[in-house]
C-alpha positions as CSV (number, residue, x, y, z in Angstrom):
1,M,180.0,-38.2,-141.7
2,D,182.2,-35.3,-140.5
3,I,185.7,-35.2,-141.8
4,I,188.1,-34.9,-138.8
5,T,191.4,-35.7,-140.6
6,Y,192.3,-35.3,-144.2
7,D,195.4,-35.7,-146.3
8,Y,196.6,-32.5,-147.9
9,F,199.8,-32.5,-150.0
10,G,201.3,-35.3,-147.9
11,S,200.4,-34.0,-144.5
12,L,197.7,-35.1,-142.1
13,Y,195.4,-32.1,-141.3
14,I,193.2,-32.0,-138.3
15,N,189.7,-30.4,-138.6
16,M,188.3,-29.7,-135.1
17,T,186.1,-26.7,-135.4
18,N,184.1,-24.4,-137.7
19,R,184.6,-21.5,-135.3
20,C,186.6,-18.5,-136.4
21,D,186.8,-14.9,-135.2
22,C,187.7,-13.6,-138.7
23,H,185.9,-13.4,-142.0
24,C,188.7,-13.2,-144.6
25,V,187.8,-12.0,-148.0
26,F,189.7,-14.9,-149.7
27,C,188.6,-17.7,-147.2
28,I,187.8,-21.1,-148.6
29,R,184.8,-21.1,-146.3
30,D,183.1,-18.7,-148.7
31,Q,183.6,-20.8,-151.8
32,D,180.9,-23.2,-153.0
33,A,183.4,-26.0,-153.7
34,S,187.0,-26.7,-153.1
35,A,189.7,-29.3,-153.8
36,L,189.4,-30.3,-150.1
37,G,185.8,-31.4,-150.3
38,E,183.3,-30.6,-147.6
39,L,184.9,-30.0,-144.3
40,W,182.1,-28.2,-142.5
41,L,181.4,-30.1,-139.2
42,D,177.9,-30.8,-138.1
43,K,179.3,-31.3,-134.6
44,E,182.7,-30.7,-133.1
45,P,184.5,-34.0,-132.4
46,T,185.6,-34.6,-128.9
47,R,189.4,-34.5,-128.2
48,E,189.2,-38.3,-127.6
49,Q,187.7,-38.8,-131.0
50,V,190.4,-36.7,-132.7
51,L,193.1,-38.5,-130.9
52,E,191.7,-41.9,-131.8
53,E,191.5,-41.1,-135.5
54,I,195.1,-39.8,-135.6
55,L,196.5,-42.8,-133.8
56,S,194.6,-45.2,-136.0
57,Q,196.6,-44.2,-139.0
58,D,200.1,-45.0,-140.3
59,L,201.7,-41.7,-139.5
60,S,205.0,-42.5,-141.2
61,Q,203.3,-41.6,-144.6
62,Y,202.9,-37.9,-143.5
63,A,205.4,-35.1,-143.5
64,E,203.5,-33.3,-140.7
65,I,200.4,-33.3,-138.5
66,V,198.7,-29.9,-139.0
67,F,196.0,-28.4,-136.9
68,C,194.0,-26.7,-139.6
69,G,190.5,-27.0,-140.9
70,Y,187.6,-24.7,-141.8
71,G,187.8,-23.0,-138.4
72,E,190.5,-21.4,-136.2
73,P,192.2,-24.3,-134.2
74,T,193.0,-22.1,-131.2
75,C,189.3,-21.8,-130.5
76,R,190.0,-25.2,-129.0
77,A,193.5,-24.6,-127.7
78,D,193.1,-26.6,-124.6
79,D,192.0,-29.7,-126.5
80,M,194.7,-29.2,-129.1
81,F,197.4,-29.0,-126.3
82,W,195.9,-32.2,-124.8
83,I,196.0,-34.0,-128.1
84,C,199.7,-33.0,-128.6
85,D,200.5,-34.3,-125.1
86,Q,198.8,-37.6,-125.8
87,L,200.5,-38.0,-129.2
88,R,203.9,-37.5,-127.7
89,A,203.1,-39.7,-124.7
90,A,202.1,-42.5,-127.0
91,G,205.7,-43.1,-127.9
92,R,205.0,-43.6,-131.6
93,E,208.1,-43.8,-133.6
94,D,206.2,-42.7,-136.7
95,L,205.0,-39.5,-135.2
96,P,205.9,-36.6,-137.6
97,P,206.4,-33.0,-136.6
98,I,203.3,-31.2,-135.4
99,R,202.3,-27.8,-136.8
100,L,199.6,-25.2,-136.0
101,N,198.1,-23.1,-138.8
102,T,196.5,-20.1,-137.1
103,N,195.3,-16.5,-137.5
104,G,197.4,-15.6,-134.5
105,H,194.5,-14.7,-132.3
106,G,194.9,-17.6,-129.9
107,S,195.8,-15.5,-126.9
108,L,193.1,-13.0,-127.7
109,I,190.5,-15.8,-128.0
110,N,191.5,-17.6,-124.9
111,H,192.1,-14.5,-122.7
112,R,195.6,-15.5,-121.8
113,D,199.0,-15.8,-123.4
114,I,199.0,-19.3,-124.9
115,A,202.5,-19.1,-126.4
116,P,204.4,-20.7,-123.5
117,E,201.9,-23.6,-123.6
118,M,203.1,-24.4,-127.2
119,Q,206.6,-25.2,-126.0
120,G,207.4,-28.9,-126.3
121,R,204.0,-29.5,-127.9
122,L,204.3,-27.8,-131.3
123,D,207.3,-28.1,-133.7
124,A,206.1,-25.3,-136.0
125,V,203.5,-22.5,-136.1
126,S,202.4,-20.7,-139.2
127,V,200.5,-17.5,-138.7
128,S,198.4,-15.7,-141.3
129,L,199.8,-12.2,-141.6
130,N,197.9,-11.1,-144.7
131,G,199.0,-7.4,-144.6
132,S,202.0,-5.2,-143.8
133,N,199.9,-2.7,-141.8
134,E,196.8,-2.5,-139.8
135,E,194.6,-1.0,-142.5
136,E,195.5,-3.7,-145.1
137,Y,195.1,-6.4,-142.5
138,L,191.7,-5.3,-141.4
139,R,190.6,-4.9,-145.0
140,L,191.4,-8.5,-145.9
141,T,190.9,-10.3,-142.6
142,R,187.9,-8.6,-141.1
143,P,188.4,-9.8,-137.5
144,G,185.6,-9.4,-135.0
145,A,187.9,-7.6,-132.6
146,G,189.0,-5.0,-135.1
147,G,192.4,-3.2,-134.6
148,K,192.9,-5.1,-131.4
149,A,193.3,-8.3,-133.5
150,W,196.1,-6.8,-135.5
151,E,198.1,-6.0,-132.4
152,A,197.2,-9.4,-130.9
153,M,198.5,-11.2,-134.0
154,L,201.8,-9.4,-134.0
155,D,202.4,-10.1,-130.4
156,F,201.5,-13.7,-130.8
157,V,204.2,-14.1,-133.5
158,R,206.8,-12.5,-131.3
159,Q,205.9,-14.7,-128.4
160,A,205.6,-17.9,-130.4
161,A,209.2,-17.3,-131.7
162,K,210.4,-17.7,-128.1
163,F,208.8,-21.1,-127.5
164,V,208.4,-22.9,-130.9
165,P,211.4,-24.0,-133.0
166,R,209.9,-22.9,-136.4
167,V,207.7,-19.9,-136.7
168,M,206.4,-18.7,-140.1
169,V,204.1,-15.9,-141.2
170,S,202.3,-16.1,-144.5
171,I,200.2,-14.0,-146.9
172,V,197.8,-15.1,-149.6
173,D,198.8,-13.8,-153.0
174,Y,195.4,-12.0,-153.3
175,D,195.4,-8.4,-154.5
176,K,199.0,-7.9,-153.5
177,S,201.5,-5.6,-155.2
178,P,205.3,-6.5,-155.2
179,Q,205.8,-3.6,-152.8
180,E,203.2,-4.9,-150.3
181,I,204.7,-8.4,-150.5
182,E,208.2,-7.0,-149.8
183,A,206.8,-4.9,-146.9
184,C,205.2,-8.1,-145.4
185,R,208.6,-9.9,-145.8
186,Q,210.3,-7.1,-143.8
187,L,207.6,-7.2,-141.1
188,A,208.0,-11.0,-140.8
189,E,211.8,-10.7,-140.3
190,S,211.3,-8.0,-137.7
191,L,209.0,-10.3,-135.7
192,G,211.6,-13.1,-135.8
193,A,209.6,-15.3,-138.2
194,A,210.2,-16.8,-141.7
195,F,208.0,-15.6,-144.6
196,R,205.9,-17.5,-147.1
197,V,203.6,-16.4,-149.9
198,R,200.6,-18.8,-150.4
199,P,198.9,-18.9,-153.8
200,F,195.3,-17.9,-153.9
201,A,193.1,-20.9,-154.8
């Protein structure tokens, strides 16, 4: 049976798609096994199935609801926004903050600026920065759109900061020098985002 939601460090993660426009060198998708178990979907769940599974749980036990699975959540941006609307309309007192973990290509993938559509729906967005410059970013992230994806990611972070209360960018501590980490931190600040280093698992 496909895993649609899973508990990860006290938050409820939502796994809606396998699709992704990147092929990051450190991605968990390329590992034979992981602490998360098997999240590969045989079939994408409908948005109604996702909503039903979320609402069936005691949400008070979770710090956040996080759209994040094996794939890039914004490949299903319209469904994600619909789910956010339904969760807020349900009037659940136990509804925790809602966060999106993304590679920042949502506007590129959907051929429109989706940042304004996040307002009132998402409480936080975390974008994978991965590099302080285009060359390093492309080396690690390997996006299908090439350099266009680097610029799209940077613009997405800038735009998201206008519409979402908390915006972070992160890097994976994989093949990173202290100088590169500091350069990433400075870039994050210039984009109006907080900065976080994630350990490589």
